[in-house]
Structure formats: structure tokens, C-alpha cells
C-alpha positions in Angstrom: 85.2 116.1 104.7 84.3 112.5 104.2 84.7 109.9 106.9 85.1 106.2 106.3 83.9 103.0 108.0 86.8 100.9 106.7 90.3 102.0 105.5 92.8 99.6 103.9 96.4 100.5 104.0 98.9 98.5 101.9 101.8 100.8 101.2 105.1 99.8 99.7 106.9 97.9 102.5 110.2 99.7 102.1 108.7 103.2 102.6 107.3 105.2 105.5 104.0 105.8 103.7 102.0 103.7 106.1 102.9 105.7 109.1 102.5 109.0 107.2 99.0 107.8 106.0 98.0 107.0 109.6 99.1 110.4 110.8 97.1 112.0 107.9 94.0 110.0 108.6 94.2 111.1 112.3 94.9 114.7 111.5 92.0 114.9 108.9 89.6 112.9 111.0 88.9 110.4 108.1 87.9 107.4 110.2 84.4 107.2 111.7 84.3 106.6 115.5 83.3 103.0 115.0 85.5 102.5 111.9 88.4 100.2 111.3 91.8 100.5 109.6 93.4 97.4 108.2 97.1 98.1 107.8 99.4 95.6 106.0 103.1 96.1 106.6 106.3 94.1 107.0 107.8 94.9 110.4 106.0 94.7 113.6 105.3 98.3 114.6 104.9 99.4 118.2 104.2 103.1 117.7 101.0 104.4 116.0 99.4 107.8 116.3 98.0 108.3 119.8 94.5 108.6 118.3 94.5 104.9 117.5 94.5 101.7 119.4 95.5 98.2 118.1 92.6 95.8 118.4 94.2 92.9 116.7 97.4 91.9 114.9 98.1 88.9 112.7 101.4 87.7 111.3 101.6 85.8 108.1 105.2 84.9 107.4 107.0 88.2 107.0 103.7 90.2 106.7 101.9 91.8 109.6 98.3 92.9 109.4 97.3 95.3 112.1 93.7 96.3 112.9 93.3 99.8 114.4 90.3 101.7 115.8 89.9 105.2 117.2 91.0 105.2 120.9 88.1 105.9 123.3 88.1 109.6 124.2 90.0 110.6 121.1 89.1 113.9 119.5 88.7 112.3 116.0 
């Protein structure tokens, strides 16, 4: 039942673990309302669970770092 201010996701790039982790974080309400997820992945992703909004995204060569927060009005 714990919630976190900051969650780092750095799954193996050739897996779907990052998307699965995001869905699980949303389902289990693990991120605090003012919390931040820092998600490192290889490909630019355009779909995230609807509970989250992208607040920033940086590309470093082939690596993408996406910063996500809870969307306003979300039930998280």
C-alpha cells in the first residue's frame, strides 16, 4: 500500500517490461499525486497508460528518457 514520490524505470530495452511496469504502477496506485516517473527506454513511445501524462522527454543518442506524472483528474 506504499506510494512513492519518485520511480525510476530502466527495464531491458528488448522487452515490454517498461509498459507492463507502468500499467502495474497505475493499477496499484503506487505513484503519489505529485510524484514523478523517470522511464528510460530505447524507442520513442507514444502510448502510455491513460492515468499518466508526459511532462518532458529527452533523447540521448538511441536512448529516450521520459518523465511522467499523474494526469489531473486521474483516480490514482
